C-alpha positions in Angstrom: 76.3 47.9 36.1 75.7 45.2 33.5 78.5 46.7 31.3 80.9 46.5 34.3 80.1 42.9 34.9 80.6 42.0 31.3 84.0 43.9 31.2 85.0 42.1 34.4 84.0 38.7 33.1 85.8 39.4 29.8 89.0 40.3 31.7 88.8 37.2 33.8 88.3 35.0 30.8 91.2 36.7 29.0 93.7 36.3 31.9 92.6 32.7 32.6 93.1 31.8 29.0 96.5 33.5 28.9 97.6 31.6 32.0 96.3 28.3 30.7 98.0 28.8 27.4 101.3 29.5 29.2 101.0 26.4 31.3 100.0 24.2 28.4 103.0 25.4 26.4 105.6 25.1 29.2 108.7 23.3 27.8 110.6 20.5 29.4 114.4 20.6 29.1 116.5 17.5 28.5 119.5 17.8 30.7 122.9 16.1 31.0 126.1 16.6 32.9 128.0 19.8 32.0 131.0 17.7 30.8 128.9 15.6 28.4 130.1 16.4 24.9 126.6 16.0 23.3 125.0 19.4 22.4 122.1 18.4 20.1 120.0 15.3 19.7 117.2 14.2 17.4 113.8 13.3 18.8 114.3 9.7 17.5 117.6 9.3 19.2 116.2 10.8 22.4 113.4 8.3 22.4 115.9 5.5 21.9 117.9 6.7 24.9 114.9 7.0 27.2 113.6 3.6 26.1 117.0 2.2 26.8 117.4 1.0 23.2 120.5 3.1 22.9 122.7 2.3 25.9 126.0 4.1 25.4 127.2 7.6 24.7 129.6 8.1 21.7 132.5 7.8 24.1 131.3 4.3 25.1 130.1 5.2 28.6 126.8 3.7 29.7 123.9 6.1 29.6 122.1 6.5 32.9 118.4 7.4 32.4 116.7 9.4 35.2 112.9 9.8 35.2 110.5 11.9 37.2 107.9 10.2 39.4 104.5 9.2 37.9 101.9 12.0 38.1 104.4 14.9 37.7 103.8 17.2 34.9 107.3 16.6 33.5 106.7 12.9 33.4 103.4 13.4 31.7 105.1 15.5 29.0 107.8 12.8 28.6 105.2 10.1 28.3 103.3 12.1 25.6 106.3 13.4 23.6 109.2 11.0 24.1 107.6 7.6 24.9 104.3 8.2 23.2 102.7 6.0 25.9 100.7 6.4 29.1 102.1 5.5 32.5 100.5 2.0 32.5 101.9 1.3 29.0 105.4 2.5 30.1 105.3 0.2 33.2 104.3 -2.8 31.0 107.1 -1.8 28.6 109.8 -1.8 31.4 108.5 -5.1 32.8 108.7 -6.7 29.3 112.2 -5.3 28.8 113.3 -6.9 32.2 111.5 -10.2 31.4 113.3 -10.4 28.1 116.6 -9.5 29.9 117.1 -6.5 27.7 117.6 -4.4 30.8 118.3 -5.3 34.3 116.3 -2.7 36.2 113.8 0.1 35.9 115.3 3.5 35.3 116.0 5.6 38.4 113.0 7.8 39.4 113.5 11.1 41.3 110.9 13.4 42.9 112.0 16.9 41.8 113.8 18.9 39.3 116.3 19.8 42.1 117.1 16.2 42.8 117.5 15.4 39.1 120.0 18.3 38.7 122.0 17.2 41.8 122.1 13.7 40.5 123.1 14.7 37.0 125.8 17.1 38.3 127.5 14.2 40.1 126.9 11.4 37.5 128.7 12.3 34.2 126.8 9.8 32.0 123.2 10.6 33.3 120.4 12.2 31.3 117.0 13.4 32.5 114.3 16.0 32.0 113.2 19.0 34.1 110.9 21.9 33.8 112.6 24.6 31.7 112.0 27.1 34.5 114.4 25.0 36.7 117.4 25.3 34.3 120.5 26.6 36.0 124.3 26.4 35.6 124.6 23.0 37.3 123.5 21.1 34.2 123.7 21.3 30.4 120.5 21.6 28.3 120.5 19.6 25.1 119.1 21.0 21.9 116.4 18.9 20.3 116.8 19.2 16.5 118.7 22.4 17.0 116.2 24.0 19.3 116.4 24.9 23.0 113.4 25.2 25.3 111.5 28.4 24.7 112.6 28.6 21.1 110.0 28.3 18.4 109.7 24.8 17.1 110.9 23.1 20.3 108.8 19.9 20.6 109.0 18.8 24.2 106.4 20.8 26.0 103.1 20.5 27.9 
């Protein structure tokens, strides 16, 4: 009976560890409108776009940044990998930008991957991030340094 308990415990630990590893490694996709000509972007350029330091696409259209709500896993990943800040630091960053009149408003915040995809589908100059499991044909996924989500070396993940 003791051997069965140990086997059961070992299996539970194995499956729990595998699921946690999967969840922790879940990639976040950077998405744009399907008609956006951009295919690949560097992490540095991505950070500039999401910090609104780069305001225009190469065709001179204004970039419209979309964020997820605070507390979502996708926003937490973006905070860690794109902004390299926590949520409080990001709020302070936006307030400072507005105070200095470098931007006029906070980026638009949406509650779900589905709402981000709908918005980006209808706004040609928008950019946002969603869970890679939510990718569909309604949006284009940008490569980051030549890598798509789920490819080895992709850097924007939980």
